TIKOL-971623 format. One line per field, with one value per residue: residue number from 1; residue in one letter; x negated, y, z of N, C-alpha, C, O in turn. Coordinates in steps of 0.1 Angstrom, whole numbers, always signed. Last residue first. Layout:
N
seq	NUM, ...
type	A, ...
n.u	X, ...
n.v	Y, ...
n.w	Z, ...
ca.u	X, ...
ca.v	Y, ...
ca.w	Z, ...
c.u	X, ...
c.v	Y, ...
c.w	Z, ...
o.u	X, ...
o.v	Y, ...
o.w	Z, ...
% end
This chain:
246
seq	246, 245, 244, 243, 242, 241, 240, 239, 238, 237, 236, 235, 234, 233, 232, 231, 230, 229, 228, 227, 226, 225, 224, 223, 222, 221, 220, 219, 218, 217, 216, 215, 214, 213, 212, 211, 210, 209, 208, 207, 206, 205, 204, 203, 202, 201, 200, 199, 198, 197, 196, 195, 194, 193, 192, 191, 190, 189, 188, 187, 186, 185, 184, 183, 182, 181, 180, 179, 178, 177, 176, 175, 174, 173, 172, 171, 170, 169, 168, 167, 166, 165, 164, 163, 162, 161, 160, 159, 158, 157, 156, 155, 154, 153, 152, 151, 150, 149, 148, 147, 146, 145, 144, 143, 142, 141, 140, 139, 138, 137, 136, 135, 134, 133, 132, 131, 130, 129, 128, 127, 126, 125, 124, 123, 122, 121, 120, 119, 118, 117, 116, 115, 114, 113, 112, 111, 110, 109, 108, 107, 106, 105, 104, 103, 102, 101, 100, 99, 98, 97, 96, 95, 94, 93, 92, 91, 90, 89, 88, 87, 86, 85, 84, 83, 82, 81, 80, 79, 78, 77, 76, 75, 74, 73, 72, 71, 70, 69, 68, 67, 66, 65, 64, 63, 62, 61, 60, 59, 58, 57, 56, 55, 54, 53, 52, 51, 50, 49, 48, 47, 46, 45, 44, 43, 42, 41, 40, 39, 38, 37, 36, 35, 34, 33, 32, 31, 30, 29, 28, 27, 26, 25, 24, 23, 22, 21, 20, 19, 18, 17, 16, 15, 14, 13, 12, 11, 10, 9, 8, 7, 6, 5, 4, 3, 2, 1
type	S, A, R, R, S, A, A, T, H, A, A, R, A, P, G, A, P, H, G, P, G, H, G, P, S, G, P, R, R, A, E, A, P, S, R, M, G, P, P, R, G, D, I, P, A, R, G, Q, Q, P, V, H, V, P, P, L, P, R, V, L, G, M, A, I, V, E, N, A, L, R, T, R, R, N, A, G, E, P, I, R, F, K, Q, Y, L, R, L, L, H, Q, K, V, A, A, E, T, V, V, L, E, G, A, I, D, R, A, T, A, P, A, V, F, A, E, D, S, L, A, P, R, C, L, A, T, L, V, D, V, E, R, R, T, L, E, P, A, V, A, R, R, L, E, V, D, P, D, V, E, E, R, P, I, G, G, M, R, C, R, A, T, G, F, S, V, V, D, G, D, E, L, V, R, R, A, I, P, R, G, N, V, R, T, G, N, R, S, L, G, M, D, V, V, Y, V, Y, P, G, R, R, V, I, E, A, H, L, R, S, V, S, P, D, D, L, R, I, D, V, G, R, G, R, G, V, T, T, V, D, P, R, L, P, V, V, L, G, S, D, E, I, R, M, F, P, G, E, M
n.u	+281, +260, +244, +260, +259, +233, +231, +248, +233, +211, +222, +231, +207, +195, +225, +253, +282, +312, +325, +331, +314, +298, +309, +322, +322, +323, +295, +271, +252, +261, +257, +229, +223, +252, +269, +280, +299, +278, +242, +222, +211, +227, +253, +263, +295, +320, +318, +328, +348, +334, +340, +350, +347, +371, +363, +351, +368, +360, +362, +369, +393, +402, +419, +400, +389, +411, +417, +394, +395, +419, +411, +391, +406, +427, +423, +393, +373, +377, +358, +340, +325, +301, +311, +319, +294, +281, +297, +293, +266, +269, +285, +267, +249, +265, +269, +243, +251, +266, +288, +309, +303, +306, +333, +344, +335, +348, +377, +393, +426, +457, +485, +511, +512, +489, +471, +444, +434, +429, +407, +386, +375, +352, +337, +332, +318, +295, +285, +280, +260, +240, +235, +246, +264, +274, +309, +331, +339, +356, +377, +389, +396, +416, +435, +441, +451, +463, +450, +444, +414, +390, +381, +353, +339, +307, +274, +245, +216, +184, +163, +148, +174, +197, +209, +233, +242, +275, +295, +321, +311, +315, +307, +286, +264, +238, +212, +187, +190, +192, +218, +218, +202, +195, +166, +143, +147, +180, +204, +224, +243, +257, +285, +301, +335, +361, +395, +422, +422, +392, +367, +332, +305, +279, +246, +230, +222, +195, +179, +156, +131, +132, +160, +186, +216, +250, +280, +291, +273, +265, +230, +213, +210, +239, +271, +306, +334, +367, +392, +392, +357, +344, +329, +297, +275, +241, +216, +194, +187, +212, +244, +272, +303, +336, +371, +393, +389, +367
n.v	-55, -70, -52, -48, -74, -75, -56, -68, -91, -80, -68, -91, -104, -86, -80, -101, -100, -102, -123, -137, -117, -98, -73, -83, -119, -144, -157, -135, -116, -97, -110, -111, -83, -67, -37, -8, -1, +17, +13, -12, -23, -46, -24, +5, +7, +28, +63, +79, +105, +132, +137, +163, +174, +192, +225, +228, +238, +255, +255, +270, +277, +265, +246, +229, +218, +205, +186, +171, +160, +145, +126, +112, +101, +83, +74, +83, +109, +144, +168, +190, +197, +183, +156, +153, +156, +133, +115, +122, +115, +87, +82, +88, +67, +45, +49, +69, +91, +107, +121, +104, +81, +91, +97, +71, +59, +75, +89, +122, +126, +118, +136, +147, +159, +176, +196, +193, +193, +166, +160, +176, +171, +156, +174, +193, +179, +173, +199, +207, +189, +199, +224, +225, +249, +261, +260, +280, +289, +311, +301, +284, +303, +317, +297, +294, +319, +339, +372, +402, +405, +424, +430, +442, +465, +451, +437, +448, +433, +431, +410, +388, +365, +383, +385, +402, +410, +418, +437, +414, +381, +351, +317, +303, +280, +277, +298, +309, +339, +367, +372, +348, +343, +322, +316, +314, +299, +296, +282, +279, +297, +303, +320, +336, +346, +358, +351, +352, +341, +342, +354, +350, +358, +338, +342, +344, +343, +350, +355, +378, +387, +410, +430, +446, +431, +437, +423, +408, +399, +406, +398, +389, +389, +388, +377, +379, +375, +363, +380, +408, +420, +445, +476, +487, +514, +520, +522, +510, +490, +479, +479, +469, +456, +453, +448, +477, +511, +536
n.w	-283, -276, -262, -239, -228, -221, -201, -182, -176, -164, -141, -128, -123, -104, -86, -95, -116, -118, -129, -97, -72, -62, -58, -27, -23, -35, -18, -3, -6, +12, +36, +37, +38, +52, +43, +60, +79, +100, +93, +110, +132, +137, +134, +153, +168, +155, +163, +194, +205, +223, +257, +274, +307, +326, +338, +372, +402, +427, +461, +483, +496, +518, +507, +495, +518, +529, +509, +509, +535, +533, +514, +527, +548, +551, +586, +603, +619, +611, +597, +597, +577, +582, +583, +557, +545, +552, +539, +512, +509, +511, +489, +468, +472, +465, +438, +422, +395, +376, +382, +374, +389, +415, +415, +413, +437, +455, +439, +439, +455, +439, +429, +428, +393, +373, +368, +393, +418, +422, +405, +417, +442, +437, +421, +440, +460, +445, +440, +466, +472, +454, +465, +499, +519, +550, +560, +578, +602, +597, +583, +602, +621, +607, +605, +632, +640, +612, +605, +594, +574, +566, +532, +518, +513, +501, +500, +484, +469, +455, +437, +436, +433, +447, +478, +497, +528, +541, +545, +549, +538, +518, +516, +492, +477, +480, +495, +518, +537, +537, +534, +510, +479, +451, +429, +414, +392, +380, +378, +397, +403, +434, +443, +470, +478, +496, +505, +505, +472, +460, +439, +434, +417, +404, +390, +366, +335, +334, +367, +381, +381, +365, +364, +361, +363, +357, +362, +341, +311, +285, +286, +317, +344, +366, +376, +371, +391, +389, +398, +397, +401, +423, +414, +422, +426, +427, +438, +428, +447, +457, +445, +461, +452, +467, +472, +475, +466, +476
ca.u	+290, +271, +239, +258, +272, +238, +224, +252, +247, +209, +215, +240, +216, +189, +211, +246, +269, +305, +325, +331, +324, +292, +297, +322, +320, +336, +305, +282, +250, +260, +270, +236, +219, +239, +268, +269, +303, +290, +254, +228, +205, +213, +250, +256, +280, +316, +321, +318, +347, +341, +330, +355, +340, +364, +371, +350, +363, +367, +359, +355, +390, +392, +425, +409, +380, +404, +427, +397, +384, +418, +422, +387, +396, +428, +428, +407, +375, +376, +369, +346, +338, +301, +305, +329, +304, +275, +295, +306, +270, +261, +290, +279, +244, +259, +280, +248, +243, +255, +275, +308, +303, +293, +324, +347, +330, +334, +370, +385, +412, +448, +473, +508, +517, +497, +485, +450, +436, +438, +421, +391, +388, +362, +342, +339, +331, +303, +289, +290, +272, +245, +240, +236, +264, +266, +295, +328, +331, +344, +368, +384, +386, +404, +429, +437, +438, +465, +455, +450, +429, +392, +390, +360, +353, +315, +289, +252, +229, +193, +173, +144, +159, +196, +197, +231, +233, +265, +282, +318, +318, +309, +318, +287, +278, +243, +225, +191, +191, +178, +212, +227, +202, +203, +178, +143, +138, +169, +196, +213, +245, +245, +281, +291, +323, +351, +380, +415, +430, +402, +377, +346, +312, +293, +255, +224, +235, +204, +182, +171, +134, +127, +150, +174, +205, +237, +270, +298, +277, +278, +241, +217, +201, +227, +259, +294, +325, +353, +390, +402, +369, +345, +340, +305, +286, +253, +228, +200, +177, +204, +230, +263, +289, +326, +357, +390, +397, +370
ca.v	-45, -77, -57, -37, -69, -84, -54, -55, -92, -87, -60, -81, -110, -87, -79, -92, -106, -92, -111, -139, -126, -111, -73, -73, -106, -137, -158, -145, -128, -93, -107, -123, -91, -73, -51, -14, -3, +11, +21, -7, -11, -48, -38, -1, +6, +15, +52, +75, +90, +127, +132, +152, +173, +180, +216, +230, +228, +259, +247, +269, +283, +275, +256, +237, +226, +215, +196, +178, +168, +156, +135, +120, +111, +94, +71, +79, +95, +132, +159, +185, +203, +197, +162, +151, +166, +146, +114, +124, +129, +94, +80, +96, +81, +46, +51, +56, +87, +98, +128, +117, +80, +85, +107, +81, +54, +75, +80, +111, +130, +116, +130, +136, +159, +165, +200, +192, +206, +172, +155, +179, +179, +151, +161, +197, +184, +162, +190, +214, +189, +185, +223, +224, +237, +262, +256, +276, +277, +313, +310, +278, +293, +324, +302, +283, +314, +331, +359, +396, +405, +414, +432, +429, +465, +460, +436, +447, +439, +430, +421, +399, +367, +375, +387, +391, +413, +408, +440, +428, +390, +364, +327, +308, +286, +273, +292, +304, +324, +360, +376, +357, +343, +333, +313, +322, +293, +304, +284, +269, +289, +303, +307, +337, +338, +362, +348, +362, +344, +333, +359, +345, +362, +343, +338, +340, +341, +357, +348, +374, +375, +398, +425, +446, +435, +434, +431, +419, +397, +401, +406, +388, +398, +383, +385, +373, +385, +360, +366, +401, +417, +431, +468, +481, +506, +518, +528, +521, +498, +487, +475, +481, +453, +459, +444, +463, +500, +526
ca.w	-288, -283, -275, -248, -232, -231, -213, -187, -181, -177, -151, -132, -132, -118, -87, -85, -112, -111, -137, -112, -77, -63, -66, -38, -18, -33, -29, -1, -14, -2, +32, +36, +26, +54, +44, +51, +65, +98, +96, +98, +128, +132, +135, +141, +169, +160, +154, +184, +203, +211, +247, +266, +294, +322, +330, +358, +393, +414, +450, +481, +483, +520, +515, +486, +508, +536, +513, +497, +531, +543, +511, +515, +551, +541, +572, +602, +613, +620, +594, +610, +577, +581, +595, +568, +543, +557, +553, +518, +508, +521, +502, +470, +474, +479, +447, +428, +407, +372, +385, +369, +375, +411, +417, +402, +424, +455, +447, +432, +451, +450, +425, +436, +407, +376, +367, +380, +412, +431, +402, +404, +441, +446, +415, +428, +463, +450, +428, +458, +479, +452, +452, +489, +511, +539, +561, +564, +602, +605, +576, +589, +624, +611, +592, +624, +645, +624, +601, +606, +576, +576, +543, +520, +510, +509, +498, +497, +468, +467, +436, +445, +431, +434, +470, +487, +518, +538, +549, +546, +547, +521, +518, +506, +477, +468, +495, +505, +538, +538, +546, +517, +493, +456, +437, +426, +402, +383, +366, +396, +391, +426, +438, +459, +480, +486, +506, +513, +483, +461, +449, +432, +429, +403, +400, +379, +343, +325, +354, +380, +389, +359, +373, +353, +372, +351, +369, +347, +325, +287, +281, +303, +336, +359, +379, +368, +386, +389, +399, +406, +393, +418, +420, +411, +433, +419, +446, +421, +440, +466, +441, +459, +454, +457, +474, +471, +472, +466
c.u	+284, +280, +251, +253, +270, +251, +229, +245, +251, +223, +214, +235, +227, +199, +206, +232, +262, +291, +318, +333, +322, +302, +291, +309, +319, +334, +318, +291, +262, +259, +271, +250, +226, +236, +254, +268, +293, +294, +267, +240, +211, +207, +236, +253, +274, +301, +316, +324, +337, +338, +337, +345, +345, +358, +364, +359, +362, +362, +367, +352, +376, +388, +415, +415, +389, +396, +420, +407, +387, +406, +421, +398, +392, +418, +428, +410, +389, +378, +368, +359, +346, +315, +305, +324, +315, +286, +290, +305, +283, +264, +282, +285, +256, +255, +276, +260, +249, +246, +263, +294, +302, +292, +310, +336, +332, +328, +355, +379, +404, +434, +463, +496, +513, +501, +494, +465, +441, +442, +432, +405, +394, +376, +353, +345, +339, +317, +298, +294, +283, +258, +246, +243, +252, +264, +287, +313, +328, +334, +355, +374, +380, +393, +416, +429, +432, +452, +456, +456, +433, +407, +389, +368, +360, +330, +296, +267, +237, +205, +183, +153, +154, +181, +197, +219, +230, +255, +271, +304, +313, +318, +311, +298, +280, +257, +228, +204, +195, +178, +199, +221, +213, +203, +185, +155, +139, +160, +183, +204, +234, +247, +268, +287, +314, +339, +373, +400, +423, +410, +389, +355, +327, +298, +269, +234, +231, +219, +193, +172, +148, +129, +145, +162, +192, +226, +256, +289, +283, +282, +254, +228, +205, +220, +247, +282, +311, +345, +375, +399, +379, +358, +340, +316, +295, +263, +241, +211, +182, +193, +220, +249, +281, +312, +348, +375, +392, +378
c.v	-37, -66, -63, -42, -57, -79, -63, -53, -79, -89, -67, -72, -101, -94, -80, -91, -95, -97, -100, -125, -128, -121, -87, -73, -96, -123, -151, -145, -138, -105, -104, -121, -104, -80, -56, -29, -8, +10, +13, +2, -5, -35, -40, -16, +0, +14, +39, +64, +87, +112, +127, +149, +161, +180, +204, +221, +233, +249, +252, +261, +281, +282, +268, +248, +235, +224, +208, +189, +177, +165, +147, +130, +119, +105, +84, +77, +92, +119, +146, +177, +197, +204, +178, +157, +165, +157, +127, +124, +131, +109, +86, +94, +90, +61, +52, +59, +74, +95, +119, +124, +94, +85, +103, +92, +64, +70, +81, +102, +118, +122, +130, +129, +146, +165, +188, +196, +205, +186, +162, +173, +180, +158, +155, +184, +188, +167, +179, +206, +196, +184, +209, +223, +237, +249, +260, +273, +272, +301, +311, +288, +287, +314, +309, +287, +303, +324, +350, +383, +398, +414, +421, +430, +451, +459, +446, +447, +438, +438, +420, +411, +377, +376, +377, +394, +401, +413, +430, +431, +404, +372, +340, +318, +291, +279, +286, +296, +319, +345, +369, +359, +352, +331, +325, +321, +301, +297, +292, +270, +279, +293, +309, +323, +339, +354, +354, +361, +355, +336, +348, +350, +359, +347, +343, +335, +336, +355, +355, +367, +370, +385, +412, +443, +434, +440, +428, +429, +409, +398, +399, +397, +399, +394, +379, +383, +378, +371, +362, +386, +409, +429, +454, +473, +501, +510, +527, +528, +510, +496, +485, +475, +466, +454, +450, +460, +487, +514
c.w	-300, -289, -283, -262, -242, -237, -224, -200, -188, -184, -165, -143, -137, -127, -101, -89, -103, -107, -130, -119, -92, -69, -67, -45, -29, -27, -25, -13, -13, -11, +17, +32, +25, +41, +45, +54, +56, +83, +94, +101, +115, +126, +129, +144, +157, +159, +160, +175, +191, +209, +235, +256, +286, +309, +327, +350, +379, +404, +438, +468, +479, +507, +517, +494, +499, +527, +520, +501, +519, +540, +520, +512, +539, +544, +564, +588, +613, +613, +602, +606, +589, +582, +594, +580, +553, +555, +559, +533, +514, +521, +513, +484, +476, +482, +462, +437, +412, +384, +381, +371, +368, +396, +412, +403, +412, +442, +446, +443, +445, +445, +436, +431, +414, +391, +371, +380, +398, +426, +410, +401, +427, +443, +423, +421, +450, +453, +433, +446, +472, +460, +449, +476, +501, +532, +549, +563, +588, +604, +584, +583, +612, +614, +596, +612, +637, +628, +614, +601, +589, +580, +553, +533, +511, +505, +507, +494, +481, +465, +447, +445, +441, +430, +459, +479, +510, +527, +546, +553, +544, +530, +523, +506, +491, +466, +481, +506, +524, +537, +548, +531, +499, +472, +442, +434, +415, +393, +368, +384, +389, +415, +430, +456, +467, +488, +494, +513, +492, +474, +448, +443, +426, +416, +396, +389, +356, +331, +346, +366, +388, +368, +367, +362, +363, +359, +364, +354, +330, +301, +283, +299, +322, +352, +372, +371, +384, +383, +400, +407, +402, +410, +415, +418, +422, +426, +438, +428, +434, +458, +448, +456, +452, +461, +463, +473, +467, +473
o.u	+290, +287, +251, +257, +278, +254, +230, +251, +257, +224, +217, +241, +231, +200, +213, +226, +264, +289, +318, +342, +314, +298, +280, +298, +316, +344, +323, +295, +262, +264, +280, +256, +230, +245, +245, +268, +296, +293, +267, +247, +207, +199, +234, +250, +280, +295, +308, +333, +339, +327, +345, +341, +344, +363, +352, +362, +370, +352, +379, +340, +370, +381, +419, +417, +385, +396, +424, +406, +385, +407, +424, +395, +390, +421, +429, +402, +397, +383, +358, +369, +358, +316, +309, +332, +321, +287, +295, +312, +285, +265, +288, +289, +256, +257, +282, +261, +260, +234, +252, +289, +295, +282, +303, +331, +324, +318, +350, +376, +408, +431, +461, +496, +511, +493, +506, +470, +442, +453, +443, +413, +405, +386, +363, +357, +351, +327, +308, +306, +295, +267, +257, +255, +249, +263, +293, +305, +323, +322, +344, +363, +368, +381, +406, +419, +420, +443, +451, +466, +426, +411, +388, +362, +371, +333, +293, +272, +236, +205, +190, +151, +157, +177, +198, +218, +225, +260, +259, +301, +303, +330, +303, +299, +278, +261, +222, +207, +205, +168, +195, +219, +216, +203, +182, +155, +135, +165, +176, +198, +235, +251, +268, +285, +318, +333, +379, +393, +418, +406, +395, +352, +333, +295, +271, +232, +228, +226, +200, +167, +151, +128, +153, +154, +189, +226, +251, +291, +282, +294, +255, +235, +201, +222, +245, +284, +306, +348, +370, +404, +375, +368, +336, +314, +300, +259, +251, +214, +176, +191, +220, +243, +282, +310, +352, +367, +388, +374
o.v	-28, -69, -62, -36, -56, -80, -58, -48, -80, -88, -61, -68, -101, -90, -74, -101, -83, -99, -89, -118, -122, -133, -88, -72, -100, -116, -152, -134, -148, -105, -107, -129, -108, -83, -50, -33, -13, +20, +3, -1, +5, -35, -37, -20, -9, +19, +39, +57, +93, +107, +118, +157, +150, +187, +204, +210, +241, +252, +254, +261, +290, +292, +279, +259, +246, +237, +220, +200, +189, +177, +159, +141, +131, +117, +95, +78, +96, +119, +139, +179, +200, +215, +184, +163, +175, +166, +132, +131, +141, +116, +91, +104, +99, +66, +59, +70, +70, +97, +123, +131, +96, +88, +110, +96, +65, +75, +88, +106, +107, +122, +140, +116, +136, +170, +190, +199, +216, +191, +164, +180, +185, +151, +150, +184, +186, +161, +176, +205, +192, +177, +208, +221, +247, +239, +263, +282, +261, +303, +313, +283, +285, +317, +308, +282, +301, +323, +354, +382, +390, +423, +409, +432, +450, +453, +449, +454, +427, +449, +410, +421, +376, +386, +365, +404, +391, +420, +433, +428, +406, +371, +340, +327, +283, +283, +290, +289, +324, +339, +365, +350, +362, +320, +336, +325, +296, +291, +295, +260, +270, +282, +316, +314, +342, +354, +355, +369, +365, +333, +346, +350, +365, +341, +351, +324, +324, +365, +363, +371, +360, +374, +403, +451, +424, +452, +417, +441, +420, +395, +386, +403, +408, +405, +367, +395, +373, +376, +359, +380, +404, +436, +452, +465, +508, +499, +532, +540, +521, +507, +497, +468, +472, +449, +451, +469, +485, +509
o.w	-305, -299, -295, -272, -251, -249, -236, -210, -198, -196, -175, -153, -148, -139, -110, -95, -104, -95, -136, -116, -98, -70, -73, -38, -40, -26, -14, -17, -20, -22, +10, +24, +14, +33, +40, +65, +45, +76, +87, +111, +110, +117, +117, +155, +152, +150, +170, +179, +180, +211, +236, +248, +291, +300, +324, +355, +374, +397, +439, +464, +472, +507, +518, +489, +497, +528, +518, +496, +519, +541, +516, +508, +540, +543, +569, +579, +621, +602, +600, +613, +590, +588, +604, +588, +558, +564, +569, +540, +521, +531, +523, +490, +484, +493, +469, +442, +407, +382, +382, +362, +358, +390, +405, +393, +404, +437, +438, +454, +447, +433, +443, +430, +408, +399, +372, +390, +391, +429, +405, +396, +426, +443, +418, +417, +450, +450, +426, +443, +472, +455, +443, +475, +496, +538, +538, +565, +586, +604, +578, +578, +611, +611, +589, +608, +636, +620, +624, +594, +594, +588, +550, +544, +507, +495, +518, +485, +488, +459, +448, +452, +453, +424, +460, +472, +515, +518, +549, +564, +538, +530, +532, +497, +501, +455, +471, +515, +518, +537, +560, +539, +493, +477, +438, +446, +425, +403, +358, +380, +380, +417, +420, +465, +456, +499, +483, +520, +486, +485, +438, +455, +417, +426, +387, +395, +357, +331, +351, +356, +394, +362, +365, +366, +359, +363, +367, +354, +325, +304, +284, +307, +314, +353, +372, +368, +393, +373, +411, +417, +412, +412, +403, +426, +413, +431, +443, +425, +434, +462, +446, +464, +441, +472, +452, +475, +455, +483
% end
């Protein structure tokens, strides 16, 4: 079989990976379905980016994902790696070891293990840089904090750890260098931004927009209160008198 594939150890079934993203889980519609109660409906994704194949745990299962026995959130895979989705074990195969220059080989060898929160921070960091716009800088710590609903100080702590994991030296444009490194390794695939529909103007005193307050209803010249438009009981009496006159 040509190209990367996954062998399910319980059944011996060999499934080729899709060219881009292969979904793994227990639910209907996934590309590789594992009939195991420890596997969530959408458990993980196997992503192919350039020469790299990596697994992404979706964070929807208590049992998580492991590579060679170690729990991961996202991990670059190599030929022969054993990936466990819950207790279901699968072995990776057909992942080529291409002849690449030493710099690229070094990047692949030192791809660090990342926590789920670190993946979130990197995704938010790289989102602007992977947009269709040109000359876009990566997100600031404040932007990342706003997207993840955490404090800016917490984001800065995560960034410091990520600089260390990816061996980004101190100096100017450190965030940009981190984003470039992560994108070059194919480790980040940002989700599309979520657009929140614009809400109507906020209710006033708990009233829906457009509803007048009692004070506004009694104000002279307001609809239903001007000449010829009596309000409340006076309006009812006026209407009854008009009917008797007719």
